[in-house]
ZAPA-277458 format. One record per residue: residue in one letter; x, y, z of N, C-alpha, C, O in turn; chain; residue number from 1. Coordinates in Angstrom, 2 decimals. Layout:
{"A", {X, Y, Z}, {X, Y, Z}, {X, Y, Z}, {X, Y, Z}, "A", NUM}
...
//
This chain:
{"X", {-9.72, 30.54, 12.44}, {-8.70, 30.28, 11.49}, {-9.18, 29.87, 10.13}, {-8.53, 30.23, 9.14}, "A", 1}
{"X", {-10.18, 29.19, 10.02}, {-10.75, 28.74, 8.65}, {-11.06, 29.99, 7.88}, {-10.70, 30.11, 6.71}, "A", 2}
{"X", {-11.75, 30.99, 8.55}, {-12.21, 32.36, 7.91}, {-11.04, 33.05, 7.71}, {-11.16, 33.89, 6.81}, "A", 3}
{"X", {-9.89, 33.01, 8.25}, {-8.63, 34.06, 8.17}, {-8.16, 33.36, 6.87}, {-7.79, 34.16, 6.02}, "A", 4}
{"X", {-8.07, 32.06, 6.52}, {-7.27, 31.24, 5.50}, {-8.33, 31.92, 4.31}, {-7.88, 32.69, 3.46}, "A", 5}
{"X", {-9.49, 31.61, 4.33}, {-10.41, 31.75, 3.04}, {-10.37, 33.26, 2.76}, {-10.39, 33.61, 1.58}, "A", 6}
{"X", {-10.33, 34.14, 3.69}, {-10.32, 35.63, 3.49}, {-8.92, 36.00, 2.56}, {-8.89, 36.79, 1.62}, "A", 7}
{"X", {-7.88, 35.27, 3.04}, {-6.64, 35.55, 2.50}, {-6.59, 35.00, 1.01}, {-6.13, 35.62, 0.05}, "A", 8}
{"X", {-7.11, 33.80, 0.99}, {-7.12, 33.19, -0.39}, {-7.91, 34.16, -1.14}, {-7.46, 34.64, -2.18}, "A", 9}
{"X", {-9.08, 34.50, -0.67}, {-9.88, 35.58, -1.72}, {-9.05, 36.73, -2.17}, {-9.15, 37.19, -3.30}, "A", 10}
{"X", {-8.17, 37.23, -1.21}, {-7.40, 38.40, -1.52}, {-6.21, 37.90, -2.73}, {-5.79, 38.71, -3.56}, "A", 11}
{"X", {-5.84, 36.74, -2.69}, {-4.69, 36.39, -3.65}, {-5.12, 35.69, -4.96}, {-4.42, 35.55, -5.97}, "A", 12}
{"X", {-6.34, 35.29, -4.78}, {-6.82, 34.23, -5.90}, {-6.80, 34.81, -7.26}, {-6.65, 34.07, -8.23}, "A", 13}
{"X", {-6.97, 36.21, -7.40}, {-6.90, 36.77, -8.63}, {-5.56, 36.51, -9.37}, {-5.42, 36.20, -10.56}, "A", 14}
{"X", {-4.54, 36.70, -8.37}, {-3.23, 36.40, -8.91}, {-2.90, 35.13, -9.47}, {-2.00, 34.93, -10.29}, "A", 15}
{"X", {-3.76, 34.18, -8.91}, {-3.35, 32.90, -9.39}, {-4.30, 32.47, -10.62}, {-4.30, 31.31, -11.02}, "A", 16}
{"X", {-5.04, 33.38, -11.17}, {-5.76, 33.00, -12.31}, {-4.75, 32.47, -13.46}, {-3.60, 32.89, -13.52}, "A", 17}
{"X", {-5.23, 31.60, -14.30}, {-4.30, 31.06, -15.21}, {-3.77, 29.83, -14.95}, {-3.31, 29.10, -15.82}, "A", 18}
{"X", {-3.83, 29.53, -13.59}, {-3.27, 28.33, -13.05}, {-4.51, 27.40, -12.85}, {-5.43, 27.73, -12.10}, "A", 19}
{"X", {-4.50, 26.37, -13.46}, {-5.63, 25.45, -13.49}, {-5.87, 24.76, -12.11}, {-7.03, 24.60, -11.73}, "A", 20}
{"X", {-4.80, 24.33, -11.31}, {-4.94, 23.90, -10.10}, {-3.52, 24.08, -9.29}, {-2.43, 24.21, -9.84}, "A", 21}
{"X", {-3.76, 24.07, -7.99}, {-2.37, 24.29, -7.28}, {-2.82, 23.86, -5.76}, {-3.95, 23.68, -5.32}, "A", 22}
{"X", {-1.70, 23.77, -5.17}, {-1.76, 23.26, -3.67}, {-1.08, 24.42, -2.79}, {-0.02, 24.93, -3.16}, "A", 23}
{"X", {-1.69, 24.79, -1.67}, {-1.02, 25.95, -1.10}, {-0.95, 25.49, 0.46}, {-1.85, 24.85, 0.99}, "A", 24}
{"X", {0.27, 25.91, 1.13}, {0.48, 25.94, 2.48}, {0.38, 27.34, 3.04}, {0.96, 28.31, 2.55}, "A", 25}
{"X", {-0.39, 27.35, 4.11}, {-0.33, 28.69, 4.69}, {0.13, 28.66, 6.16}, {0.19, 27.62, 6.82}, "A", 26}
{"X", {0.46, 29.92, 6.63}, {0.95, 29.97, 8.05}, {0.03, 30.88, 8.65}, {-0.14, 31.95, 8.07}, "A", 27}
{"X", {-0.58, 30.66, 9.71}, {-1.69, 31.58, 10.33}, {-1.17, 31.92, 11.78}, {-0.85, 31.01, 12.54}, "A", 28}
{"X", {-1.08, 33.19, 12.14}, {-0.74, 33.53, 13.25}, {-1.70, 34.71, 13.78}, {-2.68, 35.05, 13.11}, "A", 29}
{"X", {-1.39, 35.30, 14.98}, {-2.36, 36.39, 15.58}, {-2.10, 37.70, 14.63}, {-2.94, 38.59, 14.55}, "A", 30}
{"X", {-0.85, 37.74, 13.91}, {-0.61, 38.69, 13.02}, {-1.24, 38.65, 11.63}, {-1.20, 39.65, 10.91}, "A", 31}
{"X", {-1.81, 37.53, 11.25}, {-2.31, 37.40, 9.97}, {-2.12, 36.09, 9.20}, {-1.88, 35.09, 9.87}, "A", 32}
{"X", {-2.20, 36.00, 7.95}, {-1.93, 34.79, 7.20}, {-0.78, 35.05, 6.23}, {-0.64, 36.14, 5.68}, "A", 33}
{"X", {-0.06, 34.13, 6.06}, {1.09, 34.10, 4.97}, {1.15, 32.92, 4.21}, {0.90, 31.82, 4.70}, "A", 34}
{"X", {1.50, 33.13, 2.91}, {1.51, 31.91, 2.00}, {2.89, 31.42, 2.23}, {3.85, 32.20, 2.20}, "A", 35}
{"X", {3.02, 30.17, 2.45}, {4.32, 29.46, 2.70}, {4.96, 28.77, 1.67}, {6.18, 28.74, 1.53}, "A", 36}
{"X", {3.93, 28.09, 0.79}, {4.48, 27.34, -0.32}, {3.22, 27.37, -1.30}, {2.07, 27.49, -0.89}, "A", 37}
{"X", {3.52, 27.28, -2.39}, {2.46, 27.15, -3.62}, {3.18, 26.23, -4.70}, {4.22, 26.52, -5.31}, "A", 38}
{"X", {2.39, 25.00, -4.82}, {2.93, 24.03, -5.71}, {1.80, 23.67, -6.81}, {0.60, 23.84, -6.60}, "A", 39}
{"X", {2.33, 23.16, -7.95}, {1.26, 22.69, -8.76}, {0.67, 21.31, -8.24}, {1.32, 20.53, -7.55}, "A", 40}
{"X", {-0.60, 21.13, -8.65}, {-1.50, 20.07, -8.11}, {-1.20, 18.81, -8.87}, {-1.81, 18.57, -9.91}, "A", 41}
{"X", {-0.27, 17.99, -8.39}, {0.26, 16.91, -9.13}, {0.35, 15.77, -8.01}, {0.65, 16.01, -6.84}, "A", 42}
{"X", {0.06, 14.48, -8.51}, {0.26, 13.45, -7.64}, {1.76, 13.19, -6.82}, {1.94, 12.38, -5.91}, "A", 43}
{"X", {2.62, 14.01, -7.34}, {4.11, 13.87, -6.73}, {4.14, 15.13, -5.78}, {5.07, 15.27, -4.98}, "A", 44}
{"X", {3.36, 15.83, -5.84}, {3.45, 17.10, -4.83}, {3.09, 16.63, -3.57}, {2.09, 15.95, -3.39}, "A", 45}
{"X", {3.87, 16.95, -2.68}, {3.85, 16.50, -1.17}, {2.34, 16.81, -0.57}, {1.77, 17.84, -0.93}, "A", 46}
{"X", {1.82, 16.06, 0.18}, {0.53, 16.34, 0.79}, {0.59, 16.81, 2.14}, {-0.43, 17.19, 2.71}, "A", 47}
{"X", {1.88, 16.83, 2.78}, {2.01, 17.39, 4.07}, {1.29, 16.69, 5.10}, {1.59, 15.57, 5.53}, "A", 48}
{"X", {0.19, 17.50, 5.50}, {-0.74, 16.98, 6.74}, {-1.77, 16.15, 6.19}, {-2.69, 15.84, 6.95}, "A", 49}
{"X", {-1.79, 15.74, 4.99}, {-3.03, 14.90, 4.28}, {-2.03, 13.74, 3.53}, {-0.80, 13.70, 3.42}, "A", 50}
{"X", {-2.96, 12.95, 3.12}, {-2.23, 11.83, 2.31}, {-3.03, 11.74, 0.97}, {-4.25, 11.91, 0.89}, "A", 51}
{"X", {-2.20, 11.46, -0.07}, {-2.98, 11.28, -1.39}, {-3.98, 10.12, -1.35}, {-5.12, 10.17, -1.80}, "A", 52}
{"X", {-3.40, 9.06, -0.76}, {-4.29, 7.85, -0.63}, {-5.79, 8.13, 0.08}, {-6.86, 7.66, -0.32}, "A", 53}
{"X", {-5.60, 8.98, 1.16}, {-7.03, 9.14, 1.79}, {-7.69, 10.35, 1.47}, {-8.78, 10.62, 1.96}, "A", 54}
{"X", {-7.04, 11.16, 0.61}, {-7.62, 12.69, 0.59}, {-7.82, 13.04, -0.92}, {-8.25, 14.15, -1.23}, "A", 55}
{"X", {-7.50, 12.10, -1.84}, {-7.69, 12.53, -3.44}, {-9.08, 13.07, -3.68}, {-9.18, 14.05, -4.42}, "A", 56}
{"X", {-10.07, 12.59, -3.20}, {-11.23, 13.02, -3.73}, {-11.53, 14.46, -3.13}, {-12.01, 15.33, -3.85}, "A", 57}
{"X", {-11.23, 14.70, -1.77}, {-11.46, 15.96, -1.25}, {-10.49, 16.96, -1.94}, {-10.90, 18.09, -2.19}, "A", 58}
{"X", {-9.30, 16.61, -2.23}, {-8.31, 17.42, -3.06}, {-9.27, 18.09, -4.34}, {-9.46, 19.28, -4.58}, "A", 59}
{"X", {-9.74, 16.96, -5.00}, {-10.27, 17.43, -6.41}, {-11.66, 17.94, -6.37}, {-12.08, 18.69, -7.25}, "A", 60}
{"X", {-12.49, 17.49, -5.21}, {-13.99, 18.06, -5.31}, {-14.44, 18.65, -4.13}, {-15.62, 18.97, -4.00}, "A", 61}
{"X", {-13.54, 18.84, -3.18}, {-13.83, 19.47, -1.96}, {-14.53, 18.58, -1.07}, {-14.69, 17.38, -1.33}, "A", 62}
{"X", {-15.03, 19.26, 0.14}, {-15.19, 20.62, 0.31}, {-13.89, 21.19, 0.81}, {-12.93, 20.43, 0.97}, "A", 63}
{"X", {-13.79, 22.39, 1.06}, {-12.54, 23.08, 1.77}, {-12.13, 22.40, 2.85}, {-13.04, 22.18, 3.65}, "A", 64}
{"X", {-10.91, 21.94, 3.19}, {-10.50, 21.17, 4.22}, {-9.15, 21.68, 4.67}, {-8.31, 21.97, 3.82}, "A", 65}
{"X", {-8.93, 21.79, 5.77}, {-7.57, 22.03, 6.19}, {-7.11, 21.46, 7.28}, {-7.97, 21.31, 8.14}, "A", 66}
{"X", {-5.83, 21.00, 7.59}, {-5.33, 20.45, 8.73}, {-4.56, 21.38, 9.56}, {-4.02, 22.30, 8.96}, "A", 67}
{"X", {-4.40, 21.31, 10.90}, {-3.60, 22.30, 11.73}, {-2.50, 21.56, 12.49}, {-2.66, 20.49, 13.08}, "A", 68}
{"X", {-1.33, 22.27, 12.41}, {-0.26, 21.77, 13.57}, {-0.20, 22.86, 14.64}, {0.45, 23.89, 14.47}, "A", 69}
{"X", {-0.90, 22.58, 15.76}, {-0.96, 23.52, 16.89}, {0.53, 23.61, 17.53}, {0.95, 24.71, 17.90}, "A", 70}
{"X", {1.20, 22.60, 17.63}, {2.42, 22.63, 18.42}, {3.57, 22.31, 17.51}, {3.60, 21.20, 16.98}, "A", 71}
{"X", {4.56, 23.24, 17.27}, {5.52, 22.52, 16.44}, {6.50, 21.57, 17.18}, {6.80, 21.56, 18.38}, "A", 72}
{"X", {6.97, 20.71, 16.08}, {7.78, 19.52, 16.89}, {8.79, 19.92, 17.63}, {9.31, 20.96, 17.22}, "A", 73}
{"X", {9.31, 19.38, 18.75}, {10.37, 19.64, 19.56}, {11.54, 19.16, 19.15}, {12.49, 19.64, 19.78}, "A", 74}
{"X", {11.83, 18.42, 18.33}, {12.97, 18.06, 17.76}, {13.55, 19.15, 16.94}, {12.78, 20.03, 16.53}, "A", 75}
{"X", {14.98, 19.21, 16.61}, {15.56, 20.14, 15.77}, {15.46, 19.68, 14.35}, {16.25, 18.85, 13.90}, "A", 76}
{"X", {14.59, 20.16, 13.71}, {14.16, 19.63, 12.31}, {15.32, 19.84, 11.36}, {15.47, 19.16, 10.35}, "A", 77}
{"X", {16.12, 20.83, 11.74}, {17.35, 21.34, 10.62}, {18.10, 19.99, 10.71}, {18.57, 19.56, 9.66}, "A", 78}
{"X", {18.26, 19.30, 11.81}, {19.09, 17.93, 11.89}, {18.58, 16.98, 10.77}, {19.34, 16.18, 10.22}, "A", 79}
{"X", {17.40, 17.07, 10.48}, {16.87, 16.02, 9.57}, {17.23, 16.36, 8.11}, {17.03, 15.48, 7.27}, "A", 80}
{"X", {17.75, 17.59, 7.72}, {18.17, 17.91, 6.30}, {19.68, 17.55, 6.10}, {20.45, 17.42, 7.06}, "A", 81}
{"X", {20.05, 17.39, 4.81}, {21.28, 17.12, 4.47}, {22.18, 18.60, 4.98}, {21.70, 19.72, 5.11}, "A", 82}
{"X", {23.56, 18.18, 5.20}, {24.35, 19.25, 5.48}, {24.38, 20.50, 4.87}, {24.36, 21.59, 5.45}, "A", 83}
{"X", {24.42, 20.24, 3.43}, {24.26, 21.55, 2.53}, {23.22, 22.20, 2.69}, {23.27, 23.41, 2.48}, "A", 84}
{"X", {22.04, 21.62, 3.09}, {20.79, 22.62, 3.21}, {20.87, 23.18, 4.63}, {20.28, 24.24, 4.82}, "A", 85}
{"X", {21.46, 22.66, 5.56}, {21.61, 23.03, 6.91}, {22.42, 24.44, 6.91}, {22.09, 25.47, 7.50}, "A", 86}
{"X", {23.52, 24.23, 6.15}, {24.47, 25.49, 5.99}, {23.85, 26.66, 5.04}, {24.13, 27.84, 5.24}, "A", 87}
{"X", {23.01, 26.25, 4.04}, {22.34, 27.40, 3.38}, {21.32, 27.99, 4.15}, {21.09, 29.19, 3.95}, "A", 88}
{"X", {20.62, 27.34, 5.04}, {19.47, 27.90, 5.72}, {20.13, 28.79, 6.89}, {19.63, 29.87, 7.18}, "A", 89}
{"X", {21.22, 28.32, 7.52}, {21.96, 29.09, 8.50}, {22.45, 30.41, 7.77}, {22.31, 31.50, 8.32}, "A", 90}
{"X", {22.97, 30.28, 6.61}, {23.46, 31.47, 6.08}, {22.30, 32.51, 5.66}, {22.51, 33.72, 5.60}, "A", 91}
{"X", {21.14, 31.96, 5.40}, {20.00, 32.90, 5.11}, {19.58, 33.47, 6.39}, {19.39, 34.68, 6.47}, "A", 92}
{"X", {19.44, 32.70, 7.40}, {19.08, 33.34, 8.76}, {20.16, 34.46, 9.36}, {19.81, 35.30, 10.20}, "A", 93}
{"X", {21.33, 34.39, 8.89}, {22.30, 35.27, 9.33}, {22.13, 36.66, 8.58}, {22.32, 37.75, 9.11}, "A", 94}
{"X", {21.75, 36.47, 7.29}, {21.71, 37.67, 6.38}, {20.47, 37.72, 5.50}, {20.61, 37.75, 4.27}, "A", 95}
{"X", {19.25, 37.73, 6.07}, {17.89, 37.59, 5.42}, {17.63, 38.59, 4.59}, {16.85, 38.30, 3.67}, "A", 96}
{"X", {18.14, 39.92, 4.63}, {17.95, 40.87, 3.92}, {18.77, 40.82, 2.33}, {18.50, 41.57, 1.39}, "A", 97}
{"X", {19.79, 39.77, 2.34}, {20.23, 39.57, 1.19}, {19.45, 38.68, 0.31}, {19.40, 38.77, -0.92}, "A", 98}
{"X", {18.81, 37.76, 1.09}, {17.90, 36.72, 0.53}, {16.65, 37.03, -0.06}, {16.24, 36.62, -1.15}, "A", 99}
{"X", {15.99, 37.89, 0.86}, {14.56, 38.23, 0.68}, {14.63, 39.71, 0.25}, {15.22, 40.58, 0.89}, "A", 100}
{"X", {14.00, 39.91, -0.85}, {13.82, 41.43, -1.35}, {12.75, 41.70, -1.91}, {12.53, 42.84, -2.32}, "A", 101}
//
């Protein structure tokens, strides 16, 4: 998995030149790697599976580190979102070709 992520990052890193720093979330499956989220590297950016308190030095100086969620949560995560977001996501799932181009 680590090699897949590093190889994918090597493929896209040229496109990210000009950005001093960033945080990337990847999705890895048997079909390959997808970029899920790209954010600026700021203290207010969510650390997701890490914490700013514990991992700031690793974020800034390395080494390359990643965390894995092997099994998705069993709860309905949509229920944790405000109703307006649940509605928006439901509409996107009904008509993905209208949203993703």
